[in-house]
C-alpha positions in Angstrom: -16.2 10.9 5.4 -15.8 7.7 4.5 -12.5 5.6 4.1 -12.8 5.5 0.1 -13.2 9.3 -0.2 -10.3 10.0 2.0 -8.0 7.5 0.2 -8.9 9.7 -3.2 -7.0 12.6 -1.0 -3.3 13.2 -1.4 -1.1 13.0 1.5 -0.6 16.8 1.6 -4.6 17.2 1.3 -4.8 14.6 4.0 -2.3 16.4 6.5 -3.9 19.4 6.2 -7.4 18.3 6.6 -5.7 16.7 9.9 -5.0 19.9 10.9 -8.0 21.5 10.0 -10.0 18.6 12.1 -7.7 18.7 15.3 -8.8 22.8 15.1 -12.3 22.5 14.8 -12.4 19.4 17.3 -10.7 22.0 19.6 -13.4 24.7 19.2 -16.1 22.5 19.5 -14.5 21.1 22.9 -14.6 24.9 23.7 -18.1 25.3 23.0 -19.2 22.0 24.9 -17.7 23.1 28.0 -18.9 26.6 27.6 -22.8 25.5 27.1 -23.4 21.8 26.0 -24.0 21.1 22.3 -27.2 20.2 20.7 -25.1 17.0 19.5 -22.6 16.1 21.4 -22.1 12.9 19.3 -20.7 15.1 16.7 -17.1 15.6 19.3 -16.8 11.6 18.8 -17.2 11.6 15.2 -14.9 14.0 14.4 -12.2 12.3 16.4 -12.9 9.2 14.5 -12.9 11.0 11.7 -9.4 12.0 12.6 -8.1 9.0 13.5 -9.6 8.1 10.0 -7.5 10.6 8.2 -4.0 9.5 10.2 -4.6 5.4 9.6 -4.6 6.0 5.6 -2.0 8.4 6.0 0.1 5.8 8.3 -1.1 2.9 5.5 1.1 4.9 3.1 3.8 5.4 4.7 4.5 2.1 5.6 3.7 1.2 1.8 6.0 3.0 0.7 8.9 1.9 2.7 8.2 -1.9 1.6 
């Protein structure tokens, strides 16, 4: 997901997406440990998406404090 698309979401939507993506990441890790995924880069991409969500959420928190 692009950062421009993430910035259009509200804080609650971003928090919900973080929870959903974390659950999906755990599931993908479990599947990968049992049998290899076709594309293991999916795990890396998902981790980066979660980091983007958290970064934008943190940016918003910091701008509200100032």
